PLY file of the C-alpha trace (Angstrom):
ply
format ascii 1.0
element vertex 329
property float x
property float y
property float z
element edge 328
property int vertex1
property int vertex2
end_header
112.09 -19.98 -155.94
109.38 -19.56 -153.45
109.42 -15.97 -152.22
106.85 -16.54 -149.29
108.24 -16.13 -145.91
109.38 -19.23 -144.23
107.03 -20.89 -141.92
109.14 -20.69 -138.75
109.07 -16.76 -138.65
107.04 -15.28 -135.82
103.75 -13.93 -136.70
103.17 -10.21 -136.83
102.42 -8.52 -133.54
98.57 -8.01 -132.68
97.49 -4.49 -132.37
97.36 -2.81 -128.70
93.94 -3.14 -126.92
91.90 -0.02 -126.55
92.16 1.91 -123.25
88.37 2.49 -123.23
87.50 -0.46 -120.90
90.00 0.89 -118.33
88.64 4.39 -118.49
85.11 2.94 -118.08
86.06 1.05 -114.81
87.67 4.22 -113.28
84.53 6.26 -114.17
82.40 3.74 -112.77
84.34 3.67 -109.55
84.16 7.55 -109.29
80.42 7.50 -109.87
80.00 4.92 -107.14
82.18 6.96 -104.64
80.39 10.12 -105.62
77.00 8.35 -104.80
78.18 7.01 -101.52
79.34 10.54 -100.59
75.98 12.12 -101.64
74.17 9.57 -99.61
76.37 10.15 -96.54
75.71 13.90 -96.99
72.11 13.39 -97.13
72.07 11.09 -94.09
74.14 13.71 -92.24
71.54 16.44 -93.23
68.72 14.15 -91.94
70.35 13.58 -88.61
71.18 17.38 -88.27
67.50 18.23 -89.03
66.16 15.50 -86.72
68.39 16.91 -83.73
67.19 20.53 -84.44
63.59 19.45 -84.59
64.15 17.53 -81.33
65.50 20.78 -79.75
62.63 22.68 -81.09
60.10 20.21 -79.65
61.85 20.21 -76.28
61.67 24.09 -76.32
58.05 24.10 -77.13
57.26 21.46 -74.53
58.97 23.57 -71.80
57.20 26.64 -72.92
53.93 24.89 -72.77
54.54 23.45 -69.36
55.64 26.65 -68.04
52.56 28.47 -69.48
50.07 25.86 -68.02
51.75 25.90 -64.68
51.66 29.55 -64.42
47.97 29.59 -65.65
47.04 27.07 -63.05
48.88 29.24 -60.15
47.05 32.22 -61.29
43.54 30.70 -61.63
40.98 31.70 -59.07
40.81 29.28 -56.08
38.44 28.57 -53.31
39.41 28.59 -49.56
42.41 26.45 -49.10
45.79 26.22 -47.20
48.77 27.40 -49.02
51.85 25.20 -48.93
55.45 26.24 -49.46
58.16 23.53 -49.03
61.56 24.24 -47.47
63.45 21.15 -48.40
67.27 20.47 -48.53
70.16 22.95 -47.99
69.26 26.70 -47.87
71.63 28.08 -50.27
71.76 30.31 -53.52
70.84 28.31 -56.58
69.33 25.54 -54.54
65.60 24.42 -54.41
65.57 26.20 -51.15
67.16 29.44 -52.18
65.61 32.73 -50.87
64.77 33.68 -54.45
62.71 30.40 -54.87
61.13 30.56 -51.43
60.33 34.38 -51.68
58.55 33.86 -54.97
56.40 31.19 -53.70
55.65 33.02 -50.57
54.40 35.91 -52.56
52.12 33.89 -54.74
50.63 32.08 -51.59
49.94 35.27 -49.65
48.61 37.10 -52.69
45.99 34.43 -53.54
42.70 35.54 -51.87
41.65 31.81 -51.49
44.68 31.05 -49.21
43.39 31.15 -45.68
46.89 30.70 -44.26
50.43 29.70 -45.21
52.12 26.50 -44.12
55.89 26.08 -44.38
56.76 22.41 -44.52
60.19 22.03 -43.40
62.73 19.33 -43.71
66.28 20.95 -43.92
69.58 20.99 -42.12
69.88 24.68 -42.56
72.42 26.60 -44.78
73.22 30.28 -45.47
72.30 32.63 -42.84
72.05 35.39 -45.56
69.52 33.21 -47.62
67.60 32.28 -44.26
67.53 35.90 -43.10
66.05 37.08 -46.39
63.28 34.51 -46.12
62.67 35.36 -42.43
62.31 39.21 -43.31
59.97 38.39 -46.16
57.75 36.23 -44.09
57.23 38.89 -41.51
56.67 41.54 -44.03
53.93 39.59 -46.02
52.22 38.56 -42.64
51.84 42.18 -41.86
50.78 43.24 -45.33
48.22 40.54 -45.91
47.10 39.84 -42.37
47.59 36.06 -42.81
48.78 33.41 -40.40
51.83 31.47 -41.14
52.37 27.99 -39.62
55.58 25.88 -39.73
55.25 22.10 -40.02
58.66 20.10 -39.30
59.12 16.68 -40.80
62.63 15.07 -40.14
64.55 18.18 -39.36
64.52 21.90 -38.74
67.96 22.91 -37.79
70.09 25.97 -37.99
69.17 28.21 -40.95
65.91 26.15 -41.39
64.95 27.19 -37.75
65.96 30.76 -38.57
63.07 30.62 -41.09
60.64 28.80 -38.98
60.66 31.21 -36.08
59.17 33.80 -38.48
55.84 31.66 -38.22
53.02 32.27 -35.72
53.22 28.61 -34.55
55.64 25.51 -35.18
54.20 22.05 -35.31
56.59 18.94 -35.06
56.58 15.27 -34.87
57.68 13.96 -31.50
60.99 12.59 -33.31
61.65 15.55 -35.37
65.15 17.26 -34.94
64.89 20.91 -34.04
67.16 23.43 -33.03
71.03 23.92 -33.69
71.12 27.57 -33.02
74.62 28.33 -33.80
77.00 29.44 -36.73
80.11 27.65 -37.93
82.92 28.28 -40.24
84.74 25.18 -41.19
87.99 24.28 -43.22
91.09 22.24 -43.10
94.72 22.81 -42.42
97.41 21.00 -44.64
100.64 22.74 -43.33
101.99 19.55 -41.52
101.18 17.26 -44.37
102.83 19.42 -46.74
105.98 19.56 -44.72
106.05 15.73 -44.57
105.65 15.68 -48.25
108.21 18.36 -48.98
105.79 20.70 -50.54
106.58 24.26 -50.34
103.61 26.85 -50.15
104.08 29.93 -52.38
101.53 32.44 -51.97
101.66 36.01 -53.02
99.02 38.61 -51.70
98.44 42.44 -52.01
97.04 43.18 -48.63
98.19 41.60 -45.61
94.85 39.70 -44.80
93.99 38.73 -48.35
95.23 35.12 -47.73
93.23 34.93 -44.48
92.14 31.41 -43.46
94.15 29.88 -46.38
94.23 26.22 -45.67
97.83 25.87 -46.91
99.45 28.44 -44.68
99.94 28.39 -41.03
97.00 29.91 -38.99
97.39 33.51 -37.97
96.04 34.06 -34.63
95.08 37.59 -35.13
93.09 36.63 -38.28
91.55 33.60 -36.38
90.32 36.07 -33.68
88.93 38.28 -36.37
87.01 35.41 -37.91
85.70 34.15 -34.53
84.42 37.56 -33.74
82.58 37.75 -37.04
80.69 34.47 -36.54
79.96 35.52 -32.94
78.30 38.52 -34.31
76.13 36.40 -36.86
75.30 34.17 -33.83
73.97 37.24 -31.87
71.86 38.03 -34.86
70.42 34.55 -34.95
69.62 34.78 -31.26
67.99 38.09 -31.66
65.62 36.62 -34.45
64.84 33.55 -32.39
63.94 35.52 -29.36
61.79 37.93 -31.30
60.04 35.03 -33.15
59.39 32.92 -30.07
58.87 35.55 -27.45
57.71 34.53 -24.01
57.19 31.02 -25.19
60.86 30.41 -25.35
62.21 28.84 -22.09
65.87 29.80 -22.36
68.62 27.81 -20.69
72.45 27.78 -20.92
72.34 25.43 -23.71
69.49 27.06 -25.82
71.83 28.88 -28.21
74.80 26.42 -27.68
74.18 24.68 -31.06
72.43 21.67 -29.58
69.40 20.23 -31.13
66.54 18.25 -29.58
63.80 15.84 -30.44
60.20 17.47 -31.20
58.96 16.41 -27.84
61.74 18.25 -26.01
61.56 21.15 -28.33
58.08 21.60 -27.34
59.02 21.63 -23.65
61.74 24.14 -24.35
59.35 26.47 -26.20
61.26 25.99 -29.46
57.98 24.54 -30.92
54.41 24.69 -29.95
52.56 21.53 -30.75
52.73 18.04 -32.37
50.99 17.83 -35.84
51.54 17.27 -39.36
50.53 19.05 -42.63
47.02 17.53 -42.77
46.31 18.12 -39.13
47.26 21.69 -39.43
45.16 22.31 -42.51
42.16 20.50 -41.20
42.18 21.54 -37.41
44.12 24.84 -37.34
43.46 26.53 -40.69
40.13 24.94 -41.22
40.80 24.52 -44.90
41.45 21.02 -45.82
42.27 21.70 -49.52
45.95 22.09 -49.85
47.49 23.98 -52.80
51.29 23.66 -53.31
52.85 26.97 -54.40
56.41 25.69 -54.33
57.94 25.87 -57.95
58.91 22.61 -59.31
60.79 21.47 -62.30
58.39 19.72 -64.95
59.74 16.74 -66.84
60.70 19.02 -69.95
62.87 21.31 -67.68
64.43 18.32 -66.04
65.37 16.98 -69.31
66.72 20.39 -70.45
68.85 20.64 -67.45
70.17 17.02 -67.98
71.28 17.91 -71.42
73.11 20.69 -69.79
72.23 23.54 -72.29
69.93 26.32 -72.49
66.63 25.34 -74.08
66.12 28.90 -75.25
69.45 29.07 -77.03
68.80 25.77 -78.56
65.36 26.66 -79.77
66.74 29.89 -81.40
69.54 28.09 -83.01
67.13 25.29 -84.35
64.92 27.91 -85.94
67.76 29.96 -87.34
69.64 27.02 -88.82
66.70 24.63 -89.85
66.94 24.01 -93.65
65.01 21.41 -95.95
66.54 18.26 -96.83
68.02 18.43 -100.41
0 1
1 2
2 3
3 4
4 5
5 6
6 7
7 8
8 9
9 10
10 11
11 12
12 13
13 14
14 15
15 16
16 17
17 18
18 19
19 20
20 21
21 22
22 23
23 24
24 25
25 26
26 27
27 28
28 29
29 30
30 31
31 32
32 33
33 34
34 35
35 36
36 37
37 38
38 39
39 40
40 41
41 42
42 43
43 44
44 45
45 46
46 47
47 48
48 49
49 50
50 51
51 52
52 53
53 54
54 55
55 56
56 57
57 58
58 59
59 60
60 61
61 62
62 63
63 64
64 65
65 66
66 67
67 68
68 69
69 70
70 71
71 72
72 73
73 74
74 75
75 76
76 77
77 78
78 79
79 80
80 81
81 82
82 83
83 84
84 85
85 86
86 87
87 88
88 89
89 90
90 91
91 92
92 93
93 94
94 95
95 96
96 97
97 98
98 99
99 100
100 101
101 102
102 103
103 104
104 105
105 106
106 107
107 108
108 109
109 110
110 111
111 112
112 113
113 114
114 115
115 116
116 117
117 118
118 119
119 120
120 121
121 122
122 123
123 124
124 125
125 126
126 127
127 128
128 129
129 130
130 131
131 132
132 133
133 134
134 135
135 136
136 137
137 138
138 139
139 140
140 141
141 142
142 143
143 144
144 145
145 146
146 147
147 148
148 149
149 150
150 151
151 152
152 153
153 154
154 155
155 156
156 157
157 158
158 159
159 160
160 161
161 162
162 163
163 164
164 165
165 166
166 167
167 168
168 169
169 170
170 171
171 172
172 173
173 174
174 175
175 176
176 177
177 178
178 179
179 180
180 181
181 182
182 183
183 184
184 185
185 186
186 187
187 188
188 189
189 190
190 191
191 192
192 193
193 194
194 195
195 196
196 197
197 198
198 199
199 200
200 201
201 202
202 203
203 204
204 205
205 206
206 207
207 208
208 209
209 210
210 211
211 212
212 213
213 214
214 215
215 216
216 217
217 218
218 219
219 220
220 221
221 222
222 223
223 224
224 225
225 226
226 227
227 228
228 229
229 230
230 231
231 232
232 233
233 234
234 235
235 236
236 237
237 238
238 239
239 240
240 241
241 242
242 243
243 244
244 245
245 246
246 247
247 248
248 249
249 250
250 251
251 252
252 253
253 254
254 255
255 256
256 257
257 258
258 259
259 260
260 261
261 262
262 263
263 264
264 265
265 266
266 267
267 268
268 269
269 270
270 271
271 272
272 273
273 274
274 275
275 276
276 277
277 278
278 279
279 280
280 281
281 282
282 283
283 284
284 285
285 286
286 287
287 288
288 289
289 290
290 291
291 292
292 293
293 294
294 295
295 296
296 297
297 298
298 299
299 300
300 301
301 302
302 303
303 304
304 305
305 306
306 307
307 308
308 309
309 310
310 311
311 312
312 313
313 314
314 315
315 316
316 317
317 318
318 319
319 320
320 321
321 322
322 323
323 324
324 325
325 326
326 327
327 328
């Protein structure tokens, strides 16, 4: 008898494959993922350092520009006409703020080479407080340094701008300039009727009966309105006093002089609100007798404009960059 197993029996099972290839694939994937993460971290570090260096470069550019500008302003200069620009709205934090203009005026008066100071004005006016500060400072500096001040009007010299101009010894205009508007206003809106139509109820709580004075969403209180009117009338009188002191006998006062009207340059001369026709070059050449003009008006340089556009403090950015700067690993 043949003891060998029959041929139709299934062969013995093959041994199970080793798990090593599967582990190798997982390890390879992990290594690849780790490599990508490492590259990403290095890329992030590079960009972080790039932006920090950019901030540092911007800060250094601003510092260099400010230093060179100050050095130029303080450098000795020959005989010249000192220029200070009064442009745009006269208000705190504006280019024509009292802080900006007073700083420029001080620099101009203190320069021994400045034969006279010219205010070149193109402004619709603004704050009576800011205008009054500049007017007072011009008169103080004139007396201290014994130098003449001339105002040269371009397009407009109205309201607060004229408040400043009358501190000058003479006012020059173009025949088509707009001059005057000697008045004071306080404006606003009233929405009570609109709110009633829309069914909106105003709920205002105050501690102090006049704390909500001139609230645009509440009915106008006649006593409070009279108080506000008396206040602006008083400021108007202050304005009139300054104009009369500045223009003196040259002013040909009429019933409309202090009504808030404005006139063209030719008419302003006739009314004594201005003295002569002339522009900056004419005044420097023919009146001051110093054709060279040096502008003392503070101006933002390119780096400062970029810093403002980014909307962050350059100084803080530089300090942060220096503090956090680290080498690429």
